[in-house]
C-alpha positions in Angstrom: -77.0 4.0 24.4 -77.7 3.6 28.1 -81.3 2.6 29.0 -82.6 3.0 32.6 -86.1 2.0 33.7 -87.6 3.4 36.9 -90.6 1.7 38.5 -92.8 3.5 41.1 -95.7 1.7 42.9 -97.6 4.6 44.7 -98.8 4.0 48.2 -96.8 0.8 48.4 -98.2 -0.4 51.8 -101.8 0.0 50.5 -100.9 -1.5 47.2 -99.5 -4.6 49.0 -102.7 -4.9 51.1 -104.9 -4.7 48.1 -102.8 -7.3 46.3 -103.8 -9.7 49.1 -107.4 -8.6 49.4 -108.4 -7.0 46.2 -112.2 -7.5 46.5 -112.8 -6.0 50.0 -110.3 -3.2 49.7 -110.7 -2.1 46.1 -112.2 1.3 45.6 -112.4 2.1 49.3 -110.7 5.1 51.0 -107.9 3.5 53.0 -105.2 4.7 55.3 -102.4 3.1 57.2 -102.0 4.3 60.8 -101.2 3.0 64.3 -104.1 2.5 66.7 -103.2 5.4 69.0 -104.8 8.7 70.0 -101.7 10.5 68.7 -101.4 8.6 65.4 -100.9 10.3 62.1 -101.7 8.8 58.7 -98.6 6.9 57.4 -100.1 6.3 54.0 -103.3 7.0 52.2 -105.1 5.6 49.1 -106.0 7.8 46.1 -109.7 7.6 47.2 -108.7 9.0 50.6 -106.8 11.8 48.9 -109.9 12.8 47.0 -111.6 13.2 50.4 -108.9 15.6 51.5 -106.7 13.2 53.5 -103.0 13.3 53.3 -100.0 11.6 54.9 -99.1 13.1 58.3 -102.7 14.1 59.0 -103.9 13.3 62.6 -106.0 10.1 62.5 -108.8 11.7 64.5 -109.2 14.5 62.0 -109.0 12.1 59.1 -111.9 10.0 60.5 -114.0 13.2 60.8 -113.3 14.3 57.3 -113.9 10.8 55.8 -116.4 8.7 57.9 -116.0 5.8 55.5 -112.3 5.6 56.0 -110.9 2.1 56.6 -107.8 2.3 58.8 -105.2 -0.5 58.4 -102.5 -1.2 60.9 -98.9 -1.1 59.6 -97.6 -4.5 58.6 -93.9 -4.3 58.0 -93.6 -8.0 57.5 -96.1 -7.9 54.6 -94.2 -5.0 53.0 -90.9 -6.9 53.3 -92.5 -9.9 51.6 -93.9 -7.8 48.9 -90.6 -6.0 48.3 -88.8 -9.4 48.0 -91.3 -10.6 45.5 -91.0 -7.3 43.6 -87.2 -7.7 43.4 -87.5 -11.3 42.2 -89.6 -10.3 39.3 -87.3 -7.5 38.3 -84.2 -9.7 38.5 -85.6 -11.7 35.6 -85.2 -8.6 33.3 -81.8 -7.4 34.4 -79.2 -8.3 37.1 -78.6 -4.6 37.6 -81.5 -3.7 39.8 -81.4 -1.0 42.5 -84.1 -1.0 45.1 -84.5 2.6 46.2 -87.3 2.1 48.7 -90.6 0.3 49.1 -92.1 0.1 45.6 -89.3 2.1 43.9 -86.5 0.5 41.8 -84.3 1.2 38.8 -83.3 -1.4 36.2 -80.3 -1.0 33.9 -81.7 -2.4 30.6 -78.7 -1.3 28.5 -78.0 -4.0 25.8 -81.3 -5.9 26.4 -83.2 -4.6 23.4 -83.0 -7.9 21.6 -84.5 -9.6 24.6 -87.2 -7.1 25.7 -87.6 -4.7 22.8 -87.3 -1.0 22.7 -87.4 1.0 26.0 -91.1 1.7 25.9 -91.8 -2.0 25.1 -89.5 -3.2 27.9 -91.2 -0.8 30.4 -94.6 -2.2 29.4 -93.3 -5.8 29.7 -92.0 -5.3 33.2 -95.1 -3.5 34.3 -97.3 -6.3 33.0 -95.2 -9.0 34.8 -95.6 -7.2 38.1 -99.3 -6.6 37.6 -100.3 -10.0 36.5 -98.0 -12.0 38.9 -98.2 -9.8 42.0 -101.2 -7.5 41.4 -98.8 -4.6 41.9 -99.2 -2.1 39.0 -96.4 0.4 38.9 -95.8 3.6 36.9 -92.9 2.6 34.6 -90.6 5.0 32.7 -87.5 4.5 30.6 -84.9 7.1 29.9 -81.1 7.5 29.4 -80.5 7.9 33.2 -81.9 7.5 36.7 -82.9 11.1 37.2 -85.1 11.5 34.0 -86.7 8.1 34.4 -87.6 9.0 38.0 -89.2 12.3 37.0 -91.1 10.5 34.2 -92.7 8.1 36.6 -93.9 11.0 38.7 -95.5 12.5 35.6 -97.4 9.3 34.6 -98.4 8.1 38.1 -100.2 6.1 39.3 -99.7 3.4 36.7 -98.8 4.8 33.3 -95.9 4.0 31.0 -93.4 6.5 29.5 -90.2 6.5 27.4 -88.0 9.6 27.1 -86.0 9.4 23.9 -82.2 9.9 24.3 -81.2 13.5 23.5 -84.6 14.9 24.5 -84.0 15.0 28.3 -83.8 18.8 28.7 -86.8 19.4 26.4 -88.9 16.8 28.3 -88.1 18.4 31.7 -88.3 22.0 30.6 -92.1 22.6 31.1 -92.3 20.6 34.4 -92.4 22.1 37.8 -89.2 22.1 39.7 -90.9 20.1 42.5 -90.8 17.1 40.2 -87.0 17.0 40.3 -86.1 14.5 43.0 -83.9 15.4 45.9 -84.4 19.2 46.0 -86.1 19.3 49.4 -88.7 21.7 50.6 -86.3 24.6 51.5 -84.7 24.6 48.0 -88.2 24.4 46.3 -89.4 27.4 48.4 -86.2 29.4 47.6 -86.5 28.7 43.9 -90.2 29.8 44.0 -89.1 33.1 45.7 -86.5 33.6 43.0 -89.1 33.2 40.3 -87.9 29.8 39.0 -91.0 27.7 38.7 -90.0 25.2 36.1 -87.0 23.0 35.2 -86.5 25.0 32.0 -86.3 28.2 34.0 -83.8 26.6 36.4 -81.7 25.3 33.5 -81.6 28.8 32.1 -80.5 30.4 35.4 -76.8 31.4 35.4 -74.5 29.3 37.5 -73.2 32.4 39.4 -76.7 33.4 40.4 -77.4 29.9 41.7 -74.1 29.9 43.6 -75.1 33.2 45.3 -78.5 31.7 46.3 -77.4 28.2 47.3 -73.6 28.2 47.7 -71.7 25.2 46.3 -75.0 23.2 45.9 -76.4 25.8 43.4 -74.6 25.3 40.1 -75.2 21.5 40.0 -79.0 22.3 40.1 -78.7 23.4 36.4 -77.4 20.0 35.4 -80.3 18.3 37.2 -82.8 20.6 35.5 -81.2 19.7 32.1 -81.5 16.0 32.8 -77.8 15.3 33.4 -77.2 12.4 35.8 -74.1 10.1 35.4 -74.9 8.0 38.5 -75.1 4.2 37.7 -77.7 1.7 38.7 -76.2 0.1 41.8 -77.5 -3.4 42.7 -78.6 -3.7 46.3 -75.8 -5.6 48.1 -78.2 -6.5 50.9 -76.1 -4.7 53.4 -76.5 -5.1 57.1 -77.6 -2.0 59.0 -77.5 -1.4 62.8 -80.4 0.9 63.7 -81.9 2.4 66.9 -85.3 4.2 66.9 -87.1 6.4 69.3 -90.7 7.6 69.4 -90.6 10.8 71.5 -93.0 11.1 74.5 -94.1 14.5 73.1 -93.5 16.1 69.8 -90.7 18.6 70.1 -88.4 20.9 68.1 -86.1 21.6 71.0 -82.6 21.1 69.5 -81.0 20.3 72.8 -83.5 17.6 73.6 -83.3 16.1 70.2 -79.5 16.1 70.3 -79.6 14.3 73.7 -81.9 11.7 72.2 -79.7 11.2 69.1 -76.7 10.8 71.3 -78.4 8.1 73.3 -79.5 6.3 70.2 -76.0 6.5 68.7 -74.4 5.1 71.8 -76.9 2.2 71.9 -76.2 1.5 68.2 -72.4 1.7 68.8 -72.7 -0.9 71.7 -74.5 -3.2 69.3 -71.7 -2.7 66.7 -69.1 -3.8 69.2 -71.1 -6.7 70.6 -71.7 -8.0 67.1 -68.1 -7.5 66.0 -68.7 -4.8 63.3 -67.3 -1.4 62.4 -69.4 1.1 60.4 -68.4 3.4 57.6 -71.7 5.2 57.1 -73.9 7.0 59.6 -77.5 8.2 59.0 -80.1 10.1 61.0 -83.8 10.0 60.1 -86.5 12.1 61.8 -90.2 12.2 61.2 -92.1 15.5 61.8 -95.5 15.6 63.4 -97.0 16.2 60.0 -95.6 13.0 58.7 -92.8 14.6 56.6 -89.6 12.6 56.9 -86.0 13.9 56.6 -82.9 11.7 56.3 -79.2 12.8 56.2 -76.3 10.4 55.8 -72.5 10.6 55.4 -69.5 8.4 55.0 -67.2 8.4 58.0 -63.4 9.2 57.6 -62.6 5.6 58.7 -64.6 2.5 59.8 -65.3 2.7 63.6 -67.3 1.1 66.4 -66.3 3.7 69.0 -68.6 6.3 70.5 -66.1 9.2 70.3 -65.8 8.6 66.6 -69.5 8.1 65.9 -71.2 10.7 68.0 -69.9 13.9 66.3 -71.1 12.9 62.8 -74.5 11.8 64.1 -75.0 15.2 65.8 -73.8 17.0 62.6 -76.4 15.0 60.6 -79.1 15.8 63.1 -78.4 19.5 62.6 -78.6 19.1 58.9 -81.9 17.2 59.1 -83.5 19.9 61.3 -84.4 22.3 58.5 -88.1 22.8 59.4 -89.8 24.5 62.3 -92.3 21.6 62.6 -91.9 19.5 65.7 -90.3 16.1 65.6 -92.2 12.9 66.5 -89.7 10.0 65.8 -85.9 9.8 65.5 -83.6 7.1 64.4 -79.8 6.6 64.1 -78.3 3.9 61.9 -74.9 2.7 60.9 -74.2 0.9 57.7 -71.3 -0.2 55.3 -70.3 -2.6 58.1 -67.1 -4.6 58.1 -65.4 -6.9 60.6 -64.0 -5.2 63.7 -61.0 -7.6 64.0 -59.2 -6.3 60.9 -55.4 -6.1 61.1 -53.9 -2.7 61.8 -52.2 -0.8 58.9 -48.6 -0.9 58.0 -47.6 1.3 60.9 -50.1 0.1 63.4 -52.9 2.0 65.0 -52.4 5.6 66.2 -51.9 6.1 70.0 -55.1 8.2 70.2 -57.0 5.3 68.7 -55.8 2.9 71.3 -56.6 5.4 74.0 -60.2 5.7 72.7 -60.5 1.9 72.6 -59.4 1.7 76.2 -61.8 4.4 77.3 -64.8 2.7 75.5 -63.8 -0.7 76.9 -63.8 0.8 80.4 -67.2 2.4 79.9 -68.6 -0.8 78.6 -67.4 -2.7 81.7 -69.2 -0.2 83.9 -72.4 -0.4 81.8 -72.3 -4.2 81.9 -72.2 -4.1 85.7 -74.5 -1.2 86.5 -76.7 -0.8 83.4 -76.6 1.1 80.1 -77.4 4.4 81.7 -74.7 4.2 84.3 -72.3 6.2 82.1 -72.9 8.2 78.9 -70.7 10.3 76.7 -71.2 14.0 77.3 -71.9 16.2 74.3 -69.5 19.1 73.9 -70.4 22.4 72.4 
């Protein structure tokens, strides 16, 4: 029987800071924010939440609500070191470890019962190793798949242990609020609430045709998620290279045209880096952060690997449109390309299509102009 362990360290940046300085930081209301008049809280401790603070709140308001608040500057290098240490500990328990974000990981423990014991015991062992060696205490939950183990860590946060027995997935999820199901998104949660579907059990009992009417093709698969069905495997992190360009907007905006222009500029800058470093990308992603701190990411595989602006710009703009699902203004925007491979691959059996050679010639000409007159000398115009 498959056994999957999910680990979740809440407020990972603050947990990493407290691991280094437990005595001065323990028990205090903490927040992570940039030292700027327009800053918002990037992360908050449980003590700060009790004072009414939340991620995305303006720093000035947070300091009024909680005069004792200690504000820490972001330290990405610390979070990277903590993530690397986190991964090293997990690798001792299974080679199949998928890092899903700062402080989040899945381990495939299938077949390790003779080493680490039953799933509940294995979860406790891994949690104890992280806590005693790194001072990072996660919520840990074992289940038959990634989805159910992820939900279970949300149930036992901040640092509990749970094990969902195989065959009981649907019964375990049934009384839980649909918002605990990962990946639904605010719009889907709101729509389900309007339809009178408050729990996973209610969602699992909703006919597929009704969900199809409400959500289109994405509707029927929601029933499987609510029943705890998830065939996705634990995928070890390949340590893939990513080419990424970021932008902090001068003013928060929800102007679609302005955001599309900025996404286009970032995509062209990232494409130039791909060409200069000799890579082609197979996956594109767009991430935006709203003024209230809520982040949205959309990504897709490209039809074929490319480093050419005419190939990369349309999917980036499509992803931006998909990410813009809220009316809240946008503060930051990033475009990234991944699944990189060498650009100097041999053409296929019948060579490259004539239109591909034309695009290459066009991009090479534009690059020559930019090299002489600057990156802004020529840009690709958005159509439509």
